[in-house]
C-alpha positions as CSV (number, residue, x, y, z in Angstrom):
1,X,128.2,161.0,61.6
2,X,124.5,161.3,61.1
3,X,124.0,159.7,64.5
4,X,125.9,162.6,66.1
5,X,123.8,165.0,64.1
6,X,120.6,163.4,65.4
7,X,121.9,163.5,69.0
8,X,122.6,167.2,68.6
9,X,119.0,167.6,67.3
10,X,117.6,165.7,70.2
11,X,119.5,167.9,72.7
12,X,118.5,171.1,70.9
13,X,114.8,170.0,70.8
14,X,114.6,169.4,74.6
15,X,117.2,171.9,75.9
16,X,114.7,174.7,76.2
17,X,112.2,172.6,78.0
18,X,114.8,171.4,80.5
19,X,116.1,174.9,81.1
20,X,112.6,176.1,81.8
21,X,111.9,173.3,84.2
22,X,115.1,174.2,86.1
23,X,114.4,178.0,86.0
24,X,110.9,177.6,87.4
25,X,111.7,175.1,90.2
26,X,108.7,174.5,92.5
27,X,108.8,173.9,96.2
28,X,107.1,170.7,97.4
29,X,104.2,172.7,98.7
30,X,103.8,174.6,95.4
31,X,104.0,171.5,93.4
32,X,101.3,169.8,95.5
33,X,99.0,172.8,95.0
34,X,99.4,172.8,91.2
35,X,99.0,169.0,91.1
36,X,95.8,169.4,93.2
37,X,94.5,171.9,90.7
38,X,95.3,169.6,87.8
39,X,93.5,166.7,89.4
40,X,90.6,168.9,90.3
41,X,90.4,170.1,86.7
42,X,90.2,166.5,85.5
43,X,87.4,165.7,87.9
44,X,85.5,168.9,87.0
45,X,85.9,168.2,83.3
46,X,84.6,164.7,83.7
47,X,81.6,166.0,85.6
48,X,80.8,168.5,83.0
49,X,80.9,165.9,80.3
50,X,78.9,163.4,82.3
51,X,76.2,165.9,83.5
52,X,72.7,164.9,82.1
53,X,74.3,162.8,79.5
54,X,72.0,159.8,80.1
55,X,68.9,161.9,79.3
56,X,70.1,163.6,76.1
57,X,67.9,163.2,73.1
58,X,69.6,162.2,69.9
59,X,69.1,164.9,67.3
60,X,70.5,166.7,64.2
61,X,73.6,165.1,62.8
62,X,73.6,162.3,65.4
63,X,70.9,160.7,63.3
64,X,73.1,160.4,60.2
65,X,74.5,157.1,61.5
66,X,71.1,155.8,62.7
67,X,69.4,156.6,59.4
68,X,72.2,154.8,57.6
69,X,72.4,151.6,59.7
70,X,68.6,151.2,59.6
71,X,68.7,151.0,55.8
72,X,72.1,149.4,55.0
73,X,74.2,146.4,55.7
74,X,77.8,146.4,57.0
75,X,79.3,146.4,53.5
76,X,77.3,149.3,52.3
77,X,78.2,151.2,55.5
78,X,81.9,150.5,55.0
79,X,82.1,151.4,51.3
80,X,80.2,154.7,51.4
81,X,80.7,158.1,52.9
82,X,77.2,159.4,52.2
83,X,76.4,163.0,51.5
84,X,75.2,163.2,55.1
85,X,78.5,161.8,56.5
86,X,77.9,159.3,59.2
87,X,81.4,158.2,60.3
88,X,82.0,154.7,59.0
89,X,83.6,153.1,62.1
90,X,81.1,154.6,64.5
91,X,78.2,153.4,62.4
92,X,79.7,149.9,62.2
93,X,80.1,150.0,66.0
94,X,76.4,151.0,66.3
95,X,75.4,148.3,63.9
96,X,77.2,145.6,65.9
97,X,75.3,146.8,69.0
98,X,72.0,146.9,67.1
99,X,72.4,143.3,65.9
100,X,73.1,142.2,69.5
101,X,70.1,144.1,70.9
102,X,72.0,146.8,72.8
103,X,72.0,150.0,70.9
104,X,71.1,152.7,73.4
105,X,71.9,156.4,73.8
106,X,74.4,155.6,76.5
107,X,76.5,153.3,74.3
108,X,76.3,155.7,71.4
109,X,77.7,158.4,73.6
110,X,80.3,156.3,75.5
111,X,83.2,156.5,73.1
112,X,83.0,160.3,72.9
113,X,82.6,160.6,76.7
114,X,85.6,158.4,77.3
115,X,87.7,160.3,74.7
116,X,86.8,163.7,76.1
117,X,87.9,162.6,79.6
118,X,91.0,160.8,78.3
119,X,92.2,164.0,76.6
120,X,92.4,165.7,80.0
121,X,94.8,162.9,81.2
122,X,96.7,162.0,78.0
123,X,97.5,165.6,76.8
124,X,99.5,166.7,79.9
125,X,101.2,163.3,80.0
126,X,102.4,163.5,76.4
127,X,103.8,167.1,76.9
128,X,105.1,166.7,80.4
129,X,108.7,167.2,79.1
130,X,107.9,170.4,77.2
131,X,105.7,172.1,79.9
132,X,105.9,173.0,83.5
133,X,103.5,171.7,86.1
134,X,101.7,175.1,86.5
135,X,101.2,175.3,82.7
136,X,99.9,171.7,82.6
137,X,97.5,172.5,85.5
138,X,96.1,175.6,83.8
139,X,96.0,173.9,80.5
140,X,93.9,171.0,81.8
141,X,91.6,173.5,83.5
142,X,91.0,175.2,80.1
143,X,90.5,171.8,78.4
144,X,88.1,170.7,81.1
145,X,85.9,173.7,80.8
146,X,86.2,174.4,77.0
147,X,82.5,174.7,75.8
148,X,83.4,173.2,72.4
149,X,85.2,170.2,74.0
150,X,82.5,169.7,76.6
151,X,79.7,169.7,73.9
152,X,81.4,167.3,71.6
153,X,82.0,164.9,74.5
154,X,78.2,164.8,74.9
155,X,77.1,164.1,71.3
156,X,77.2,160.9,69.2
157,X,79.5,162.4,66.6
158,X,83.2,161.6,66.1
159,X,84.8,164.9,67.0
160,X,85.7,164.2,70.6
161,X,87.4,161.0,69.4
162,X,89.2,162.8,66.6
163,X,90.4,165.6,68.8
164,X,92.1,163.1,71.0
165,X,93.5,161.0,68.2
166,X,94.9,163.9,66.2
167,X,96.6,165.2,69.3
168,X,98.2,161.8,69.9
169,X,99.2,161.6,66.2
170,X,100.8,165.1,66.1
171,X,102.8,164.5,69.3
172,X,103.7,160.9,68.5
173,X,105.1,161.9,65.1
174,X,107.4,164.4,66.7
175,X,108.5,161.9,69.4
176,X,109.2,159.4,66.6
177,X,111.3,161.9,64.7
178,X,113.4,163.0,67.6
179,X,114.1,159.7,69.3
180,X,116.8,157.2,68.4
181,X,115.3,154.4,70.5
182,X,111.7,153.4,71.1
183,X,110.8,154.7,67.7
184,X,108.7,151.7,66.9
185,X,106.3,152.5,69.7
186,X,105.9,156.1,68.8
187,X,105.6,155.2,65.1
188,X,102.9,152.6,65.8
189,X,101.1,155.1,68.0
190,X,101.2,157.7,65.2
191,X,100.0,155.2,62.5
192,X,97.2,153.9,64.7
193,X,95.9,157.3,65.7
194,X,96.1,158.7,62.2
195,X,94.4,155.6,60.7
196,X,91.5,155.7,63.2
197,X,91.1,159.5,63.1
198,X,91.1,159.5,59.3
199,X,88.6,156.7,59.1
200,X,86.3,158.4,61.6
201,X,86.4,161.7,59.6
202,X,88.5,162.7,56.6
203,X,88.8,166.3,58.0
204,X,91.5,165.1,60.4
205,X,94.0,164.1,57.6
206,X,95.4,167.6,57.1
207,X,96.4,167.7,60.8
208,X,97.8,164.2,60.9
209,X,99.6,164.1,57.5
210,X,101.2,167.6,57.5
211,X,104.0,166.4,59.8
212,X,105.4,164.5,56.8
213,X,105.7,167.8,54.9
214,X,107.1,169.7,57.9
215,X,109.9,167.2,58.7
216,X,110.5,166.5,55.0
217,X,111.3,170.1,54.3
218,X,113.3,170.2,57.5
219,X,115.4,167.3,56.3
220,X,116.2,169.2,53.1
221,X,117.0,172.6,54.6
222,X,118.4,171.7,58.1
223,X,122.0,173.1,58.3
224,X,123.0,170.1,60.5
225,X,121.8,167.6,58.0
226,X,123.3,169.6,55.2
227,X,126.7,168.9,56.8
228,X,126.0,165.2,56.6
229,X,124.5,164.0,53.3
230,X,124.1,160.5,54.7
231,X,122.1,162.0,57.6
232,X,119.8,163.7,55.1
233,X,119.2,160.5,53.1
234,X,118.6,158.6,56.3
235,X,116.1,161.1,57.6
236,X,114.2,161.1,54.3
237,X,114.3,157.3,54.2
238,X,112.8,157.1,57.7
239,X,110.0,159.4,56.6
240,X,109.3,157.3,53.5
241,X,109.1,154.1,55.6
242,X,106.7,155.7,58.0
243,X,104.7,157.1,55.1
244,X,104.3,153.7,53.6
245,X,103.3,152.3,57.0
246,X,100.6,155.0,57.2
247,X,99.4,154.9,53.6
248,X,98.7,151.2,53.3
249,X,96.2,150.9,56.1
250,X,94.6,154.3,55.3
251,X,94.2,153.1,51.7
252,X,92.6,149.8,52.9
253,X,89.8,151.6,54.8
254,X,89.4,154.7,52.7
255,X,89.9,153.6,49.1
256,X,86.7,151.5,48.9
257,X,84.4,154.4,49.9
258,X,86.4,156.8,47.9
259,X,86.0,154.8,44.7
260,X,82.5,153.8,45.4
261,X,81.2,157.1,46.6
262,X,83.2,159.7,44.8
263,X,80.2,161.6,43.7
264,X,78.9,162.3,47.2
265,X,82.4,163.2,48.4
266,X,83.1,165.6,45.5
267,X,79.7,167.2,46.1
268,X,81.0,168.3,49.5
269,X,83.7,170.5,48.0
270,X,83.5,173.9,46.4
271,X,80.1,174.5,48.0
272,X,80.5,177.2,50.7
273,X,83.5,179.4,51.7
274,X,84.9,180.7,55.0
275,X,84.4,184.5,55.3
276,X,86.1,186.9,57.6
277,X,83.0,187.2,59.7
278,X,82.6,183.4,60.0
279,X,86.3,183.0,60.9
280,X,85.9,185.6,63.6
281,X,82.8,183.9,65.0
282,X,84.5,180.5,64.9
283,X,87.4,182.0,66.9
284,X,84.9,183.1,69.5
285,X,83.6,179.5,69.7
286,X,87.0,178.0,70.0
287,X,87.8,180.2,73.0
288,X,84.2,179.6,74.3
289,X,83.1,183.2,74.6
290,X,80.7,185.6,72.9
291,X,82.1,189.0,74.0
292,X,84.6,190.6,71.6
293,X,86.5,192.4,74.5
294,X,87.0,189.1,76.3
295,X,88.2,187.4,73.1
296,X,90.7,190.3,72.6
297,X,92.0,189.7,76.2
298,X,92.3,185.9,75.6
299,X,94.1,186.4,72.3
300,X,96.5,188.8,74.0
301,X,97.3,186.2,76.7
302,X,97.5,183.5,74.0
303,X,100.0,185.6,72.0
304,X,102.1,186.1,75.1
305,X,102.1,182.3,75.7
306,X,103.0,181.6,72.1
307,X,105.9,184.1,72.3
308,X,107.1,182.4,75.5
309,X,106.9,179.0,73.9
310,X,108.9,180.4,70.9
311,X,111.6,181.6,73.2
312,X,111.7,178.4,75.2
313,X,111.4,175.7,72.5
314,X,111.4,177.0,68.9
315,X,111.3,173.6,67.3
316,X,108.1,172.7,69.1
317,X,106.5,176.0,68.5
318,X,107.3,176.0,64.7
319,X,106.1,172.5,64.4
320,X,102.7,173.1,66.1
321,X,102.1,176.4,64.3
322,X,102.9,175.0,60.8
323,X,100.7,172.0,61.4
324,X,97.8,174.0,62.8
325,X,97.8,176.8,60.3
326,X,98.5,174.5,57.4
327,X,95.6,172.2,58.3
328,X,93.3,175.1,58.9
329,X,94.2,176.6,55.5
330,X,93.6,173.2,53.8
331,X,90.2,172.8,55.5
332,X,89.2,176.3,54.5
333,X,90.2,175.8,50.9
334,X,88.1,172.7,50.6
335,X,84.9,174.8,50.6
336,X,82.8,172.1,52.4
337,X,79.1,172.5,52.8
338,X,78.1,174.9,55.6
339,X,81.7,175.7,56.5
340,X,80.8,179.3,56.8
341,X,78.7,178.4,59.8
342,X,80.9,178.9,62.9
343,X,79.6,175.6,64.5
344,X,80.7,173.6,61.5
345,X,84.2,175.3,61.0
346,X,84.6,175.1,64.8
347,X,84.2,171.3,64.9
348,X,86.5,170.9,61.9
349,X,89.2,172.8,63.6
350,X,88.7,171.1,67.0
351,X,92.0,169.2,66.6
352,X,93.8,172.6,66.9
353,X,91.9,173.6,70.0
354,X,94.1,171.8,72.6
355,X,97.2,173.5,71.2
356,X,95.5,176.9,71.1
357,X,94.6,176.4,74.8
358,X,98.1,175.3,75.5
359,X,99.4,178.7,74.3
360,X,96.7,180.4,76.4
361,X,97.8,178.4,79.5
362,X,101.5,179.4,78.8
363,X,100.5,183.1,78.7
364,X,98.3,182.8,81.8
365,X,101.1,181.3,83.8
366,X,103.4,184.0,82.7
367,X,100.9,186.6,84.0
368,X,100.4,184.6,87.3
369,X,104.2,184.7,87.9
370,X,103.7,188.3,89.1
371,X,102.1,186.9,92.3
372,X,105.2,184.7,92.9
373,X,103.4,182.4,95.4
374,X,101.3,179.3,94.4
375,X,99.2,180.1,97.5
376,X,97.9,183.0,95.5
377,X,98.3,181.7,92.0
378,X,96.3,178.5,92.4
379,X,93.1,180.1,94.0
380,X,93.2,182.9,91.5
381,X,93.4,180.4,88.7
382,X,90.3,178.7,90.0
383,X,88.5,182.0,90.2
384,X,89.5,183.0,86.7
385,X,88.5,179.6,85.3
386,X,85.1,179.9,86.9
387,X,84.6,183.4,85.6
388,X,85.5,182.2,82.1
389,X,82.9,179.4,82.4
390,X,80.3,181.9,83.6
391,X,81.1,184.2,80.7
392,X,80.6,181.3,78.2
393,X,77.5,179.4,77.0
394,X,77.5,176.5,79.5
395,X,75.5,178.3,82.3
396,X,72.8,179.1,79.7
397,X,72.0,175.5,78.9
398,X,73.0,173.5,82.0
399,X,69.7,174.0,83.7
400,X,67.9,170.8,84.8
401,X,66.4,169.1,83.0
402,X,67.7,170.0,79.6
403,X,67.6,167.0,77.3
404,X,68.5,169.1,74.2
405,X,72.0,170.5,75.0
406,X,73.0,169.7,71.4
407,X,70.2,171.9,70.0
408,X,71.6,174.5,67.7
409,X,70.0,177.3,69.7
410,X,72.9,176.6,72.1
411,X,75.6,175.3,69.8
412,X,75.4,177.2,66.4
413,X,76.8,180.4,67.9
414,X,77.5,181.4,71.5
415,X,76.0,184.9,70.9
416,X,72.2,184.7,70.6
417,X,72.2,187.9,68.6
418,X,74.2,186.1,65.8
419,X,72.3,182.8,66.1
420,X,69.6,182.3,63.4
421,X,68.2,179.4,65.5
422,X,67.4,182.0,68.1
423,X,66.6,185.0,65.9
424,X,64.4,183.4,63.3
425,X,62.2,181.2,65.5
426,X,58.4,181.4,65.1
427,X,56.8,184.0,67.4
428,X,53.8,181.8,68.4
429,X,53.0,181.9,72.1
430,X,54.1,179.0,74.3
431,X,51.1,176.8,74.8
432,X,49.5,177.4,78.2
433,X,49.7,173.7,79.0
434,X,53.5,174.0,79.3
435,X,53.2,177.0,81.6
436,X,50.8,175.0,83.9
437,X,53.5,172.2,84.0
438,X,56.0,174.7,85.1
439,X,54.1,175.0,88.4
440,X,55.0,171.4,89.2
441,X,58.4,170.4,90.6
442,X,61.0,170.0,87.9
443,X,61.4,166.6,86.4
444,X,58.3,165.3,88.3
445,X,56.4,164.6,85.1
446,X,57.2,163.0,81.7
447,X,55.8,164.0,78.4
448,X,55.7,162.1,75.1
449,X,55.9,164.7,72.3
450,X,54.8,163.7,68.8
451,X,55.4,164.0,65.9
452,X,58.9,165.4,65.7
453,X,61.6,166.4,63.3
454,X,65.2,165.7,64.2
455,X,66.5,169.1,62.9
456,X,67.0,171.9,65.4
457,X,65.2,174.3,63.1
458,X,62.0,172.2,63.3
459,X,62.4,171.2,66.9
460,X,60.7,173.4,69.6
461,X,61.3,171.0,72.5
462,X,64.4,172.8,73.8
463,X,62.4,176.0,74.0
464,X,59.4,174.4,75.6
465,X,61.4,172.4,78.1
466,X,63.1,175.6,79.3
467,X,59.6,176.7,80.3
468,X,58.0,173.6,81.7
469,X,61.2,171.8,83.1
470,X,59.6,168.4,82.9
471,X,61.1,165.2,81.3
472,X,60.5,164.6,77.6
473,X,60.3,161.5,75.4
474,X,60.0,161.8,71.6
475,X,57.0,160.0,70.2
476,X,57.4,158.2,66.9
477,X,54.2,158.1,65.0
478,X,54.8,155.3,62.4
479,X,52.5,153.7,61.5
480,X,49.6,155.4,63.3
481,X,50.0,158.7,61.4
482,X,51.6,157.3,58.3
483,X,55.0,155.6,57.6
484,X,58.0,157.8,58.3
485,X,61.7,156.7,57.9
486,X,63.6,160.0,58.4
487,X,64.2,160.3,62.2
488,X,61.9,157.4,62.9
489,X,62.2,153.7,63.2
490,X,59.4,151.1,63.7
491,X,58.8,149.3,67.0
492,X,59.7,146.1,65.3
493,X,63.4,147.1,65.4
494,X,64.1,145.4,68.7
495,X,67.9,146.0,68.9
496,X,67.4,149.7,68.9
497,X,66.5,150.6,72.5
498,X,66.6,154.4,72.7
499,X,65.2,155.3,76.1
500,X,64.2,158.8,75.1
501,X,61.9,157.6,72.3
502,X,58.5,156.1,72.5
503,X,56.3,154.5,69.8
504,X,52.8,155.9,69.5
505,X,51.5,152.5,68.3
506,X,52.7,150.9,71.6
507,X,51.2,153.8,73.6
508,X,47.8,153.1,72.0
509,X,48.4,149.4,72.9
510,X,48.7,150.3,76.6
511,X,52.4,150.9,77.1
512,X,52.9,154.4,78.6
513,X,56.7,154.3,78.8
514,X,56.4,155.8,82.3
515,X,55.0,159.0,80.8
516,X,52.1,161.2,82.2
517,X,51.0,163.0,79.0
518,X,51.0,162.4,75.3
519,X,51.4,165.8,73.5
520,X,50.4,165.7,69.8
521,X,51.7,168.7,67.8
522,X,49.1,169.6,65.3
523,X,51.3,171.8,63.1
524,X,55.1,172.0,62.6
525,X,57.3,174.5,64.4
526,X,59.5,176.0,61.7
527,X,62.7,178.2,61.8
528,X,62.3,180.4,59.8
529,X,58.4,180.4,60.0
530,X,58.1,180.2,56.2
531,X,60.3,177.1,55.8
532,X,58.9,174.0,54.1
533,X,58.8,170.8,56.0
534,X,57.0,167.5,55.7
535,X,54.6,166.9,58.6
536,X,52.2,164.0,59.4
537,X,48.5,164.7,59.0
538,X,47.9,164.7,62.8
539,X,44.3,165.7,62.4
540,X,43.6,162.5,60.4
541,X,45.1,160.3,63.1
542,X,43.6,162.1,66.2
543,X,40.4,160.1,66.1
544,X,42.4,156.9,66.4
545,X,44.2,158.3,69.4
546,X,41.0,159.6,71.0
547,X,39.4,156.2,70.5
548,X,42.1,154.7,72.7
549,X,43.0,157.5,75.2
550,X,39.8,159.5,75.4
551,X,39.3,163.2,74.7
552,X,42.3,165.6,75.0
553,X,42.7,167.3,78.4
554,X,44.1,170.3,76.7
555,X,43.9,171.6,73.2
556,X,44.7,174.8,71.3
557,X,45.9,175.7,67.8
558,X,49.3,174.0,68.4
559,X,48.9,170.9,70.5
560,X,46.4,168.3,71.8
561,X,47.3,166.7,75.1
562,X,46.1,163.3,76.3
563,X,46.3,162.1,79.9
564,X,48.1,158.8,80.1
565,X,47.5,158.6,83.9
566,X,44.1,160.0,84.3
567,X,44.3,160.1,88.1
568,X,46.7,163.0,87.9
569,X,45.3,166.6,87.8
570,X,46.8,169.1,85.4
571,X,47.2,171.9,87.9
572,X,49.9,172.4,90.5
């Protein structure tokens, strides 16, 4: 009897979707137009994620993994989380490449780039039964241009990977629950995605494990299963078996660091709290806008889409809402460090973003139905998508060259008026040297800037590059200006071949890295200006530099500039 109950459950789960597909039948011409839009969105999304990726400078949290692998072996990496979490599998991947002489910025970014593009393809495929072609096309356009998804596809942190894996896990679990045949494939997909996502970052586990709670409760309260006690026990038994299959591999990879590093992990809880203001600003980031009025409009359309999804397929809607809101609540209650920062809470909630944008796409298509013809709907969709991109942060930092797209002046908050990395910067004037370089053609010169700090609040290069528009390499001053291990590595580490970094010791030995000028920063640049920061004694090592490179061609209170190709004049 329980098989008949499950068959009815299957039919009920998909009946709404099938009805919708029949009600909104598309002509061949209209179908081709929407399909063309979907394909165009995938290409556009890939281009946004690829753009200037090869020249990005590794900074901020991207250095967590590098700092760890330069000081630890594989066992230490695998059995610790670290207070500055470095994502264990990503760091092991980097270490493998380091030992084989091939760790570059490109291979560090590649998994995230591939995951960001894969989401644009896999998401509409996995929900093709539950959505119409117009909804999928608009949805992929939103995914492709989402500032948060674009950004995380460009940085060497695990969030682009986890956004894809948690999406697969959430959908695969539901497929496994609803189907009578082929459950092994969907169960395996769920376990694999949950395992890798959880190993990459613990914050994914509320999203991937809550389906057990949802369908466990459903098994107990479902009127259909109540009529069949055998069906209820069978459903709970299935959940227990999948739970064991999920728990065992998770325990294998997570128990060693949990037992070995509990102090660091526990230190990350009960630290900061989400506030109403930070939740609101995070919502702005998730939708990729800074304007309250635009957010209100997007929320209204999203609400319309959610209502439409509720009407069409209540089982899917309730499942997604419970998992998303439940996971968001659990993440908020953890009180992780810096969770009151919108950029931090935004990346923790990134697994929810594809579903949020799905509801937005549903609502947008409902509004577009007023035009009735795809000949009008598709071009209007393109125009609206472009306007949404224009209203967001991407145009503000996609100038060329910009090697610091991950700088928190761009990614902490999309509204400069609420971004401390914009509001609290030092007010020292931009050195005249950079203004002289601005008279040259963009990207026609290369600078080696030294020393540096990896943190955005001590890193002026994003600001200076916006003025001079030339290429930048970061100069590592060890051992010429003392020995530094945070954000630096010695030239003797041959397997680490970061193309946007140069060693001052090798510059003095005659290797110019294709650069034109060496810029020595005499004093640190600090946000806020009264912050404390360790800085090399540049004045003490300048005589060594001058002995090799000659006198500076420019000097003020902030920088001393050395010409590495003396035949080139400074002026335009």
